[in-house]
PASE-28216 format. One line per 3 residues: number of its first residue (from 1); their letters; for each residue x, z, y of N, C-alpha, C, O. Coordinates in steps of 0.001 Angstrom, whole numbers. Layout:
<pts>
NUM) A) X Z Y X Z Y X Z Y X Z Y ~ ...
</pts>
This chain:
<pts>
1) MAA) -50583 12275 42277 -50374 11540 43531 -50031 12526 44640 -50731 13521 44829 ~ -48953 12253 45374 -48511 13155 46428 -49504 13155 47582 -50079 12125 47933 ~ -49691 14339 48163 -50591 14462 49318 -49983 13747 50517 -48765 13739 50701
4) VKK) -50844 13151 51324 -50388 12475 52535 -50020 13532 53571 -50814 14425 53866 ~ -48835 13428 54109 -48382 14404 55095 -49008 14129 56457 -49148 12975 56863 ~ -49378 15185 57149 -49850 15049 58517 -48667 14709 59427 -47538 15147 59210
7) VFL) -48971 13918 60445 -47955 13517 61416 -48238 14212 62737 -49325 14084 63302 ~ -47246 14950 63222 -47373 15626 64507 -46359 15053 65489 -45182 14899 65164 ~ -46828 14742 66691 -45968 14240 67754 -45745 15341 68783 -46686 16016 69201
10) IAG) -44492 15515 69185 -44155 16415 70275 -43796 15544 71469 -42731 14926 71501 ~ -44689 15500 72447 -44458 14707 73656 -43811 15616 74698 -44441 16533 75226 ~ -42544 15341 74980 -41765 16243 75821 -40881 17123 74965 -40701 18308 75243
13) ASS) -40330 16529 73919 -39599 17298 72906 -38255 17817 73396 -37680 18705 72767 ~ -37742 17289 74496 -36466 17785 75002 -36631 19051 75834 -35639 19684 76196 ~ -37869 19431 76141 -38125 20681 76856 -37914 21859 75921 -37900 21693 74701
16) KNG) -37749 23063 76493 -37550 24250 75659 -38742 24478 74739 -38575 24782 73558 ~ -39954 24329 75288 -41145 24531 74471 -41304 23441 73429 -41661 23725 72286 ~ -41046 22207 73805 -41172 21113 72854 -40193 21245 71704 -40556 21052 70544
19) TSV) -38945 21576 72030 -37931 21759 70993 -38304 22898 70052 -38148 22786 68836 ~ -38796 23988 70619 -39159 25151 69808 -40307 24845 68855 -40271 25251 67693 ~ -41325 24134 69333 -42451 23765 68474 -41982 22838 67354 -42369 23010 66198
22) AKL) -41150 21858 67697 -40636 20934 66675 -39873 21691 65591 -40042 21411 64404 ~ -39044 22638 65987 -38261 23400 65005 -39164 24218 64082 -38905 24312 62883 ~ -40218 24806 64637 -41131 25582 63796 -41843 24695 62788 -41990 25070 61624
25) LLA) -42282 23534 63220 -42954 22607 62304 -41997 22129 61219 -42376 22014 60054 ~ -40761 21852 61604 -39767 21374 60636 -39372 22456 59643 -38929 22164 58532 ~ -39538 23710 60054 -39160 24826 59182 -40252 25210 58195 -40027 26051 57324
28) EAG) -41422 24612 58314 -42516 24927 57392 -42065 24651 55950 -41447 23625 55669 ~ -42377 25565 55065 -41940 25463 53673 -42427 24158 53038 -43554 23717 53265 ~ -41557 23562 52248 -41939 22375 51495 -41942 21091 52284 -42497 20088 51835
31) NKY) -41315 21103 53482 -41267 19878 54285 -42661 19269 54396 -42872 18105 54059 ~ -43602 20070 54872 -45020 19733 54808 -45457 18625 55756 -46429 17922 55481 ~ -44744 18461 56876 -45225 17558 57915 -44172 16515 58297 -42971 16714 58114
34) IVR) -44663 15409 58829 -43790 14461 59506 -43804 14852 60982 -44855 14860 61624 ~ -42643 15172 61503 -42536 15633 62887 -41863 14543 63707 -40689 14230 63510 ~ -42618 13979 64620 -42129 12912 65492 -41863 13513 66872 -42744 14144 67457
37) VGA) -40677 13322 67379 -40314 13922 68666 -40039 12812 69668 -39285 11879 69392 ~ -40657 12927 70825 -40543 11879 71829 -39904 12370 73110 -40174 13482 73563 ~ -39058 11539 73693 -38421 11843 74965 -37972 10535 75600 -37851 9506 74935
40) RDP) -37730 10604 76906 -37268 9408 77608 -35966 8906 77000 -35767 7700 76854 ~ -35086 9830 76648 -33822 9482 76017 -33751 10171 74656 -33356 11334 74579 ~ -34125 9479 73586 -34168 10115 72267 -32805 10533 71733 -32735 11292 70766
43) TKL) -31714 10055 72341 -30397 10505 71885 -30204 11992 72166 -29357 12634 71545 ~ -30984 12547 73097 -30904 13973 73409 -31601 14830 72345 -31567 16059 72409 ~ -32223 14181 71386 -32964 14887 70346 -32216 14897 69017 -32811 15125 67963
46) SAL) -30919 14650 69071 -30139 14522 67834 -30174 15788 66986 -30146 15713 65757 ~ -30235 16960 67639 -30280 18214 66870 -31566 18301 66064 -31554 18787 64934 ~ -32672 17836 66629 -33944 17840 65901 -33942 16786 64792 -34497 17008 63716
49) VAL) -33326 15656 65059 -33213 14611 64027 -32421 15144 62839 -32751 14861 61687 ~ -31377 15914 63122 -30563 16485 62048 -31371 17445 61182 -31041 17671 60017 ~ -32432 18010 61757 -33299 18922 61002 -34410 18189 60258 -35164 18792 59494
52) GAE) -34505 16858 60495 -35504 16075 59782 -36556 15409 60632 -37464 14773 60097 ~ -36459 15538 61961 -37444 14921 62843 -37195 13427 62994 -36100 12924 62740 ~ -38240 12743 63412 -38172 11304 63693 -38231 11142 65205 -39258 11454 65808
55) AVV) -37170 10669 65832 -37104 10561 67290 -37570 9189 67763 -37215 8164 67181 ~ -38374 9185 68831 -38877 7934 69403 -38749 7984 70921 -38719 9053 71531 ~ -38676 6806 71502 -38686 6702 72960 -40091 6999 73457 -41070 6452 72949
58) LDT) -40182 7874 74459 -41470 8174 75073 -41215 8345 76566 -40906 9435 77047 ~ -41356 7233 77279 -41076 7245 78713 -42346 6927 79484 -43440 7206 78993 ~ -42238 6357 80670 -43431 6099 81478 -44130 4797 81126 -45138 4455 81743
61) SLE) -43615 4065 80147 -44268 2812 79766 -45409 3082 78793 -45298 3929 77907 ~ -46495 2357 78970 -47630 2505 78063 -47260 2050 76656 -47779 2576 75672 ~ -46367 1078 76564 -45938 576 75258 -45282 1681 74435 -45523 1794 73233
64) SAF) -44457 2489 75083 -43790 3562 74345 -44801 4604 73874 -44646 5179 72796 ~ -45830 4848 74673 -46865 5806 74271 -47633 5297 73060 -47898 6061 72132 ~ -47995 4017 73057 -48724 3464 71910 -47879 3542 70641 -48390 3869 69570
67) AAF) -46597 3244 70760 -45726 3296 69594 -45567 4730 69087 -45576 4974 67881 ~ -45423 5670 70012 -45206 7066 69623 -46450 7676 68996 -46350 8459 68051 ~ -47617 7324 69512 -48878 7925 69050 -49435 7253 67797 -50382 7767 67202
70) NGV) -48885 6143 67393 -49419 5423 66241 -49365 6280 64977 -48296 6735 64570 ~ -50528 6495 64361 -50592 7245 63113 -50503 8750 63252 -50318 9454 62260 ~ -50634 9254 64474 -50470 10687 64723 -51773 11449 64448 -52857 11009 64832
73) DGV) -51643 12584 63785 -52798 13473 63575 -52989 14413 64756 -54102 14572 65257 ~ -51902 15035 65199 -51986 15960 66316 -50787 15809 67225 -49695 15462 66775 ~ -50995 16074 68522 -49911 15956 69490 -49832 17224 70332 -50852 17780 70738
76) FIV) -48621 17664 70585 -48354 18764 71501 -47769 18153 72761 -46715 17518 72712 ~ -48443 18340 73895 -48029 17709 75148 -47425 18738 76089 -48058 19729 76453 ~ -46176 18472 76473 -45490 19249 77508 -45116 18273 78613 -44337 17346 78392
79) LPF) -45670 18483 79800 -45366 17603 80921 -44222 18178 81756 -44051 19396 81818 ~ -43437 17303 82400 -42353 17799 83254 -42903 18422 84528 -44044 18171 84915 ~ -42082 19231 85169 -42461 19933 86390 -41619 19386 87535 -40420 19155 87374
82) FAG) -42247 19177 88697 -41561 18591 89847 -40917 17260 89487 -39728 17043 89721 ~ -41710 16388 88922 -41183 15099 88458 -41600 13945 89364 -41527 12784 88961 ~ -42033 14253 90577 -42329 13214 91553 -43499 12325 91208 -43499 11141 91546
85) GVE) -44501 12877 90539 -45686 12096 90191 -45623 11451 88824 -46594 10837 88382 ~ -44488 11583 88145 -44361 11034 86796 -45384 11659 85858 -45852 11015 84919 ~ -45733 12936 86121 -46698 13634 85273 -48023 12884 85197 -48629 12787 84131
88) DIL) -48468 12354 86337 -49738 11623 86371 -49691 10393 85466 -50643 10099 84743 ~ -48582 9692 85520 -48421 8487 84695 -48401 8864 83223 -49051 8223 82398 ~ -47645 9916 82899 -47499 10304 81501 -48825 10721 80889 -49176 10260 79803
91) IEN) -49571 11590 81574 -50823 12077 80972 -51828 10932 80830 -52578 10882 79855 ~ -51847 10033 81778 -52744 8871 81675 -52376 8018 80463 -53246 7610 79693 ~ -51088 7754 80302 -50633 6953 79161 -50894 7654 77832 -51343 7032 76869
94) YLK) -50606 8963 77788 -50790 9716 76552 -52252 9687 76113 -52552 9462 74940 ~ -53144 9913 77049 -54561 9974 76685 -55089 8596 76279 -55896 8483 75356 ~ -54637 7566 76961 -55065 6216 76583 -54552 5868 75194 -55295 5333 74371
97) AAK) -53285 6170 74931 -52708 5879 73618 -53377 6718 72529 -53651 6222 71437 ~ -53638 7996 72837 -54274 8875 71853 -55649 8354 71461 -56000 8354 70281 ~ -56430 7909 72442 -57767 7376 72161 -57696 6143 71281 -58398 6044 70274
100) ETG) -56846 5207 71665 -56837 3903 71007 -56139 3915 69652 -56355 3021 68833 ~ -55299 4925 69411 -54633 5012 68108 -55322 5999 67172 -54928 6137 66014 ~ -56351 6686 67670 -57111 7576 66804 -56500 8949 66589 -56732 9574 65554
103) TKH) -55726 9425 67549 -55176 10784 67446 -56326 11785 67330 -57303 11713 68075 ~ -56195 12711 66392 -57316 13598 66069 -57365 14883 66885 -58413 15525 66955 ~ -56247 15272 67508 -56215 16573 68173 -55080 16613 69196 -53957 16192 68916
106) IVY) -55394 17124 70382 -54396 17315 71432 -54244 18804 71696 -55232 19509 71903 ~ -53004 19282 71690 -52693 20638 72142 -51897 20484 73431 -50785 19954 73428 ~ -52476 20951 74530 -51872 20749 75848 -51330 22062 76394 -52047 23061 76449
109) LSA) -50056 22061 76798 -49443 23252 77374 -49693 23284 78872 -49157 22471 79625 ~ -50518 24242 79291 -50859 24427 80697 -50195 25706 81203 -49195 26152 80640 ~ -50740 26289 82250 -50135 27483 82847 -51204 28483 83232 -52356 28128 83479
112) IDA) -50800 29734 83279 -51715 30840 83533 -52385 30745 84908 -53473 31283 85110 ~ -51730 30057 85850 -52274 29965 87200 -53069 28682 87440 -53207 28238 88580 ~ -53586 28095 86378 -54328 26839 86524 -55579 26999 87379 -56013 26043 88022
115) DVK) -56166 28198 87395 -57416 28404 88127 -57221 28909 89553 -58201 29105 90271 ~ -55978 29124 89977 -55714 29576 91338 -54833 28546 92035 -54336 27611 91408 ~ -54650 28730 93332 -53799 27801 94076 -52404 27831 93505 -51811 28899 93354
118) SSH) -51873 26659 93186 -50563 26601 92555 -49845 25325 92981 -50397 24482 93688 ~ -48596 25207 92528 -47771 24068 92926 -47794 22939 91906 -47043 21972 92032 ~ -48649 23054 90902 -48716 22032 89860 -50150 21504 89741 -51052 21952 90449
121) NHK) -50338 20548 88838 -51651 19922 88660 -52253 20199 87289 -53013 19385 86765 ~ -51918 21330 86715 -52397 21614 85363 -53923 21619 85271 -54481 21169 84270 ~ -54592 22116 86289 -56058 22146 86239 -56622 20730 86117 -57539 20478 85335
124) KYE) -56066 19827 86894 -56509 18426 86819 -56225 17842 85445 -57063 17136 84885 ~ -55060 18129 84903 -54698 17585 83601 -55539 18207 82485 -55905 17526 81527 ~ -55842 19488 82610 -56744 20122 81650 -58079 19394 81613 -58633 19133 80545
127) QLV) -58584 19070 82800 -59878 18387 82878 -59809 17005 82235 -60728 16602 81522 ~ -58721 16282 82486 -58561 14962 81874 -58527 15070 80354 -59132 14259 79653 ~ -57818 16071 79852 -57737 16273 78404 -59108 16620 77833 -59526 16061 76819
130) SES) -59804 17547 78490 -61087 18008 77963 -62167 16937 78044 -63130 16968 77277 ~ -62016 15989 78966 -63007 14917 79120 -62602 13639 78390 -63282 12620 78509 ~ -61511 13681 77642 -60993 12484 76978 -61830 12067 75770 -61764 10921 75326
133) GIP) -62614 13004 75245 -63366 12721 74029 -62584 13013 72769 -63102 12849 71664 ~ -61340 13445 72919 -60492 13794 71779 -60528 15313 71610 -60408 16032 72602 ~ -60688 15821 70397 -60642 17268 70197 -59351 17855 70792 -58271 17284 70639
136) FTI) -59479 18979 71459 -58333 19521 72194 -58262 21034 72078 -59244 21702 71754 ~ -57070 21555 72353 -56828 22978 72553 -55896 23100 73745 -54889 22397 73825 ~ -56227 23988 74669 -55392 24189 75853 -54735 25562 75775 -55399 26572 75544
139) LRS) -53426 25579 75971 -52650 26821 75966 -52149 27085 77376 -51285 26370 77883 ~ -52700 28123 78008 -52256 28507 79351 -51190 29593 79226 -51492 30757 78963 ~ -49969 29195 79416 -48856 30119 79221 -48581 30942 80464 -48674 30451 81589
142) AWF) -48236 32218 80239 -47728 33060 81304 -46275 32676 81593 -45705 31803 80938 ~ -45695 33340 82579 -44272 33232 82898 -43459 33506 81632 -43762 34442 80891 ~ -42447 32709 81387 -41645 32897 80177 -40741 34123 80318 -40160 34340 81381
145) HEN) -40616 34931 79252 -39619 36003 79246 -38243 35430 79608 -37484 36036 80364 ~ -37943 34264 79061 -36618 33654 79227 -36312 33304 80683 -35148 33156 81054 ~ -37359 33170 81510 -37131 32868 82924 -36376 33988 83625 -35644 33741 84584
148) VVS) -36550 35216 83153 -35816 36333 83749 -34314 36099 83615 -33543 36438 84513 ~ -33906 35518 82491 -32491 35204 82275 -32066 34030 83162 -31079 34124 83892 ~ -32811 32935 83095 -32393 31727 83808 -32490 31869 85324 -31717 31248 86052
151) YYA) -33437 32685 85810 -33616 32827 87250 -32727 33920 87850 -32248 33768 88974 ~ -32500 35005 87128 -31896 36189 87734 -30494 36534 87236 -29791 37308 87887 ~ -30075 35989 86113 -28820 36442 85495 -27607 36239 86397 -26725 37096 86448
154) QTI) -27553 35132 87097 -26358 34817 87882 -26078 35880 88940 -24951 36363 89054 ~ -27102 36246 89716 -26856 37226 90785 -26796 38655 90252 -26153 39516 90853 ~ -27453 38906 89145 -27302 40229 88522 -25874 40393 88021 -25281 41463 88160
157) KSE) -25329 39350 87446 -23956 39404 86942 -22967 39630 88087 -22044 40435 87962 ~ -23159 38924 89196 -22177 38976 90279 -22410 40111 91268 -21461 40657 91830 ~ -23698 40470 91483 -24001 41443 92531 -24876 42611 92078 -25068 43566 92831
160) GVF) -25408 42545 90851 -26283 43608 90372 -27634 43628 91045 -28251 44685 91175 ~ -28104 42463 91478 -29341 42409 92250 -30085 41101 91987 -29472 40084 91660 ~ -31401 41134 92130 -32192 39906 92201 -33314 40118 93202 -33659 41252 93531
163) WSS) -33878 39020 93684 -34846 39067 94766 -36165 38412 94365 -36199 37563 93475 ~ -37225 38804 95014 -38506 38108 94932 -39318 38514 96154 -38878 39327 96967 ~ -40497 37941 96271 -41416 38348 97350 -42723 38844 96752 -43770 38799 97398
166) AGD) -42651 39325 95497 -43859 39752 94782 -44249 41197 95062 -45332 41632 94670 ~ -43378 41945 95736 -43680 43345 96002 -43860 44123 94710 -43051 44024 93788 ~ -44935 44896 94660 -45254 45658 93447 -46225 44910 92550 -46850 45500 91669
169) GVF) -46349 43616 92776 -47272 42813 91981 -46886 42776 90518 -45714 42624 90173 ~ -47872 42916 89671 -47651 42880 88226 -47757 41442 87743 -48631 40693 88179 ~ -46861 41062 86841 -46977 39726 86255 -46889 39828 84745 -46211 40698 84200
172) TSV) -47578 38934 84091 -47497 38864 82634 -46455 37829 82247 -46259 36835 82945 ~ -45793 38072 81134 -44814 37112 80631 -44925 37015 79121 -45575 37836 78473 ~ -44281 35997 78574 -44426 35701 77149 -43173 34984 76662 -42549 34237 77415
175) AIA) -42808 35208 75415 -41645 34545 74833 -41974 33101 74451 -43070 32816 73967 ~ -41034 32210 74667 -41222 30816 74281 -41514 30704 72790 -42309 29861 72376 ~ -40878 31547 71983 -41119 31511 70532 -42573 31809 70202 -43114 31264 69239
178) DIS) -43210 32668 70989 -44613 32994 70740 -45548 31879 71205 -46570 31614 70572 ~ -45197 31235 72305 -45968 30065 72732 -45929 29012 71627 -46944 28405 71287 ~ -44732 28813 71078 -44555 27818 70021 -45345 28179 68776 -45937 27308 68139
181) AAA) -45357 29467 68426 -46118 29897 67250 -47606 29618 67444 -48290 29210 66506 ~ -48105 29837 68657 -49519 29552 68950 -49785 28054 68888 -50820 27626 68378 ~ -48855 27258 69405 -49027 25801 69372 -49050 25277 67943 -49861 24415 67606
184) VAA) -48166 25795 67111 -48125 25364 65711 -49401 25781 64984 -49924 25024 64166 ~ -49901 26968 65275 -51162 27400 64677 -52298 26452 65053 -53117 26084 64211 ~ -52337 26063 66328 -53389 25152 66785 -53250 23772 66155 -54247 23154 65783
187) LTE) -52017 23286 66035 -51790 21962 65451 -52134 21925 63970 -52759 20977 63495 ~ -51732 22944 63251 -51855 22909 61786 -53204 23417 61278 -53582 23134 60141 ~ -53930 24161 62107 -55266 24630 61741 -56247 24315 62866 -56835 25226 63450
190) PEK) -56425 23035 63170 -57230 22659 64337 -58673 23139 64269 -59292 23406 65300 ~ -59206 23247 63066 -60599 23659 62935 -60850 25053 63515 -61984 25387 63859 ~ -59809 25854 63622 -59946 27208 64178 -59816 27244 65701 -60191 28231 66335
193) HVG) -59282 26160 66289 -58889 26240 67693 -59422 25119 68585 -59240 25162 69802 ~ -60074 24122 68000 -60571 23001 68796 -61586 23501 69832 -62466 24308 69534 ~ -61431 22993 71053 -62349 23327 72138 -62021 24610 72868 -62736 25000 73792
196) QTY) -60934 25280 72459 -60583 26561 73051 -59524 26411 74143 -58636 25561 74065 ~ -59646 27256 75152 -58601 27418 76161 -58106 28848 76066 -58851 29792 76326 ~ -56841 29002 75690 -56262 30325 75477 -55268 30656 76591 -54505 29798 77035
199) TLT) -55290 31902 77028 -54263 32399 77936 -53264 33197 77117 -53626 34180 76470 ~ -52015 32775 77147 -50982 33364 76300 -50112 34318 77119 -49337 33890 77974 ~ -50251 35605 76848 -49478 36635 77536 -48887 37600 76521 -49445 37808 75443
202) GES) -47754 38183 76879 -47137 39162 76012 -47267 40572 76550 -47757 41468 75863 ~ -46824 40765 77786 -46894 42079 78418 -46893 41900 79929 -46643 40802 80426 ~ -47174 42983 80667 -47201 42911 82122 -46240 43933 82713 -46186 45082 82277
205) LTD) -45481 43491 83716 -44467 44324 84349 -44344 43972 85827 -44725 42880 86248 ~ -43807 44910 86611 -43405 44613 87982 -41929 44218 87970 -41235 44426 86975 ~ -41460 43658 89061 -40038 43319 89140 -39167 44577 89094 -38060 44553 88557
208) KQV) -39666 45659 89653 -38916 46916 89584 -38732 47351 88125 -37655 47803 87739 ~ -39779 47212 87329 -39681 47568 85909 -38732 46630 85171 -38017 47057 84264 ~ -38721 45358 85554 -37784 44406 84952 -36351 44826 85262 -35493 44809 84381
211) AET) -36091 45204 86523 -34750 45651 86909 -34333 46876 86099 -33194 46963 85641 ~ -35252 47817 85925 -34953 49026 85149 -34654 48679 83689 -33768 49274 83075 ~ -35390 47725 83140 -35180 47306 81750 -33804 46676 81570 -33077 47009 80634
214) ISK) -33453 45761 82475 -32147 45100 82377 -31029 46124 82531 -30031 46076 81812 ~ -31200 47054 83476 -30190 48084 83715 -29912 48902 82458 -28755 49170 82136 ~ -30947 49291 81760 -30782 50066 80526 -30079 49248 79440 -29275 49780 78674
217) IIG) -30386 47974 79383 -29810 47119 78342 -28327 46883 78575 -27536 46940 77634 ~ -27938 46616 79829 -26542 46243 80100 -25688 47429 80540 -24467 47312 80638 ~ -26323 48570 80804 -25555 49770 81142 -24951 49786 82522 -23922 50427 82738
220) KPV) -25567 49094 83466 -25116 49167 84855 -26335 49030 85761 -27344 48460 85348 ~ -26259 49543 86992 -27413 49490 87888 -27822 48054 88222 -26977 47203 88500 ~ -29113 47806 88190 -29678 46524 88610 -30789 46817 89602 -31667 47637 89332
223) THV) -30754 46157 90736 -31704 46418 91813 -32569 45202 92083 -32076 44076 92148 ~ -33863 45441 92238 -34753 44392 92725 -34980 44606 94209 -35332 45706 94634 ~ -34782 43564 94996 -35007 43624 96437 -36206 42754 96779 -36227 41558 96489
226) NLS) -37205 43374 97399 -38383 42622 97803 -38181 42055 99201 -37818 42778 100129 ~ -38418 40761 99340 -38292 40079 100623 -39659 39628 101113 -40617 39569 100342 ~ -39740 39317 102372 -40959 38678 102874 -41020 37269 102305 -39992 36719 101911
229) PEE) -42206 36679 102255 -42294 35301 101748 -41371 34338 102495 -40777 33445 101890 ~ -41254 34520 103800 -40412 33636 104607 -38938 33808 104245 -38201 32831 104112 ~ -38522 35067 104089 -37131 35339 103715 -36811 34788 102335 -35746 34211 102112
232) YEA) -37737 34971 101422 -37492 34519 100053 -37450 33001 99980 -36619 32433 99271 ~ -38334 32351 100701 -38332 30886 100714 -37018 30353 101267 -36464 29388 100741 ~ -36516 30985 102335 -35239 30557 102913 -34096 30776 101927 -33203 29935 101818
235) LIT) -34116 31900 101209 -33064 32208 100249 -33045 31197 99105 -31986 30692 98732 ~ -34228 30907 98550 -34294 29968 97425 -33926 28557 97881 -33285 27814 97138 ~ -34322 28191 99075 -33945 26881 99612 -32431 26781 99727 -31841 25749 99409
238) QFT) -31799 27879 100192 -30339 27906 100308 -29679 27765 98943 -28686 27051 98804 ~ -30228 28448 97929 -29653 28408 96581 -29822 27043 95924 -28900 26535 95287 ~ -31012 26450 96083 -31353 25249 95310 -31313 23951 96102 -31187 22867 95533
241) GSK) -31422 24071 97419 -31502 22876 98242 -32862 22217 98239 -33024 21127 98788 ~ -33857 22870 97619 -35188 22279 97513 -36235 23168 98177 -36549 24246 97672 ~ -36769 22723 99297 -37831 23473 99964 -39104 23474 99121 -39849 24454 99112
244) EYA) -39347 22377 98418 -40542 22270 97573 -40513 23304 96460 -41510 23971 96183 ~ -39355 23426 95829 -39193 24393 94739 -39308 25818 95272 -39937 26671 94647 ~ -38703 26070 96417 -38776 27398 97027 -40219 27762 97363 -40649 28890 97123
247) AAL) -40958 26816 97912 -42356 27072 98249 -43182 27374 97007 -44108 28185 97052 ~ -42845 26717 95894 -43561 26961 94637 -43339 28391 94154 -44280 29042 93702 ~ -42102 28886 94245 -41816 30255 93814 -42489 31277 94724 -42970 32309 94255
250) VLL) -42522 30994 96017 -43207 31896 96954 -44698 31952 96644 -45302 33024 96681 ~ -45286 30815 96343 -46706 30789 95994 -46954 31561 94702 -47951 32273 94586 ~ -46067 31427 93749 -46174 32178 92501 -46152 33683 92786 -46943 34443 92226
253) DTN) -45245 34097 93656 -45158 35517 94003 -46383 35994 94766 -46806 37140 94613 ~ -46953 35120 95586 -48195 35474 96290 -49304 35755 95291 -50051 36723 95439 ~ -49410 34914 94281 -50420 35127 93245 -50144 36414 92459 -51075 37095 92028
256) RRE) -48876 36737 92279 -48531 37994 91611 -48966 39191 92458 -49562 40138 91946 ~ -48664 39142 93748 -49054 40240 94649 -50562 40439 94658 -51053 41562 94773 ~ -51285 39340 94535 -52749 39400 94587 -53375 39748 93248 -54598 39810 93127
259) GHF) -52531 39978 92231 -53028 40467 90947 -53579 39429 90004 -54284 39769 89054 ~ -53270 38151 90247 -53827 37099 89399 -53220 37071 87995 -53809 36501 87077 ~ -52042 37687 87824 -51352 37618 86535 -51231 38977 85857 -50378 39161 84989
262) AKV) -52063 39917 86240 -51871 41298 85776 -52424 41573 84383 -51965 42494 83708 ~ -53396 40792 83950 -54096 41102 82700 -53373 40559 81478 -52990 39390 81434 ~ -53192 41426 80483 -52666 40991 79188 -53851 40572 78322 -54731 41378 78018
265) DPA) -53860 39306 77935 -54961 38754 77154 -54678 38948 75663 -53538 38761 75238 ~ -55662 39311 74868 -55426 39531 73431 -55302 38257 72603 -54999 38321 71412 ~ -55533 37101 73222 -55601 35850 72451 -54337 35564 71658 -54415 35165 70496
268) LEQ) -53163 35765 72273 -51919 35416 71592 -51756 36173 70281 -51465 35573 69246 ~ -51941 37478 70322 -51791 38278 69110 -52793 37855 68044 -52478 37852 66854 ~ -53993 37501 68471 -55014 37067 67528 -54636 35739 66883 -54894 35535 65696
271) IIG) -54036 34846 67640 -53675 33526 67115 -52500 33607 66152 -52527 33003 65080 ~ -51467 34354 66533 -50240 34351 65717 -50220 35461 64672 -49353 35477 63798 ~ -51163 36381 64758 -51299 37394 63719 -50233 38472 63714 -49977 39082 62675
274) RKP) -49610 38717 64848 -48609 39779 64964 -48465 40161 66433 -49000 39495 67320 ~ -47733 41245 66672 -47455 41648 68042 -46530 40609 68701 -45599 40120 68062 ~ -46776 40282 69942 -45882 39347 70624 -44476 39928 70786 -44297 41146 70815
277) ISL) -43498 39053 70891 -42116 39455 71147 -42039 40082 72534 -42610 39553 73488 ~ -41346 41190 72649 -41263 41899 73927 -40204 41290 74835 -39275 40627 74374 ~ -40362 41527 76136 -39342 41121 77092 -38031 41835 76788 -36958 41244 76904
280) HEV) -38115 43099 76400 -36917 43864 76077 -36113 43175 74970 -34886 43111 75045 ~ -36793 42666 73953 -36097 41994 72856 -35400 40730 73330 -34253 40470 72963 ~ -36093 39947 74145 -35497 38705 74649 -34295 39015 75539 -33263 38351 75439
283) LTN) -34422 40014 76404 -33313 40358 77298 -32143 40960 76522 -30984 40712 76855 ~ -32439 41741 75500 -31369 42291 74666 -30594 41185 73972 -29368 41244 73877 ~ -31306 40178 73488 -30654 39043 72812 -29831 38189 73768 -28967 37420 73346
286) NAS) -30111 38335 75062 -29391 37555 76080 -28592 38453 77024 -28293 38067 78154 ~ -28251 39651 76553 -27570 40624 77426 -26274 40096 78006 -25919 40436 79135 ~ -25567 39280 77264 -24271 38785 77733 -24406 37944 79002 -23457 37845 79780
289) AFK) -25572 37341 79218 -25778 36510 80407 -25739 37329 81692 -25475 36790 82767 ~ -26000 38627 81582 -26054 39488 82765 -24741 40228 83011 -24610 40937 84010 ~ -23771 40072 82113 -22524 40838 82210 -21353 39950 82607 -21291 38773 82250
292) EA) -20434 40537 83347 -19198 39827 83666 -18395 39610 82382 -18337 40483 81516 ~ -17792 38460 82277 -16989 38154 81091 -15761 39057 81009 -14970 38939 80073
</pts>
């Protein structure tokens, strides 16, 4: 008699982290799991479906949450950022559906700054998850290595420069692939991770060190310019048109200056059983993003 496959739901599967976790689960030898991927628009998940995932609608309706969570053993939750309060609705629906459908384990993706003043509500959501009565694991992720590419590549390519207001503040960062490896470990071996809150970090660097790293990789000078918080907020507002987003980045840099993100935690290496992927490796793999065509 064939063994019953565990069912894992990825709530927020269209996000970079959600997609990465789904791919790792689908790549497990022997097609071991049923991987259900949920998003507001499941047509955006066609690449995961092609790999063997089951796509479902998962929007702000409670009905979609009940349908998505039905028969699920474990769920990986990634909430949207700056979604105008949608996050509150989603986490409430997810937890209600998880309770009533008998979900056995929640893995919640939080952030390293959950315990300090921040622009998100991860601390509140962590508390809701931990008080839900459902076995849980919380993953507090550091700044993504990949953010260096998405945030800085454009101006490095055109001007050889990027800006922040972090000064000489040290920040920890981590590869999305390593976050995903930790999430898969928690989902597939819950007995080892239930009740734990892990801080996931890879390495710690200043922005000056990041500039030096990129410069060596691409073979041209890259400069980091430190601005005052006011100057940086004005610059980001000009670039993005969002004062809220600019204020969030300034607050992040304030926490960096104050040393809140300086410590490299050993948890990630212990969970995934290997050295974390370095920022240098991620930037090398994305070197073309920093170079003129």
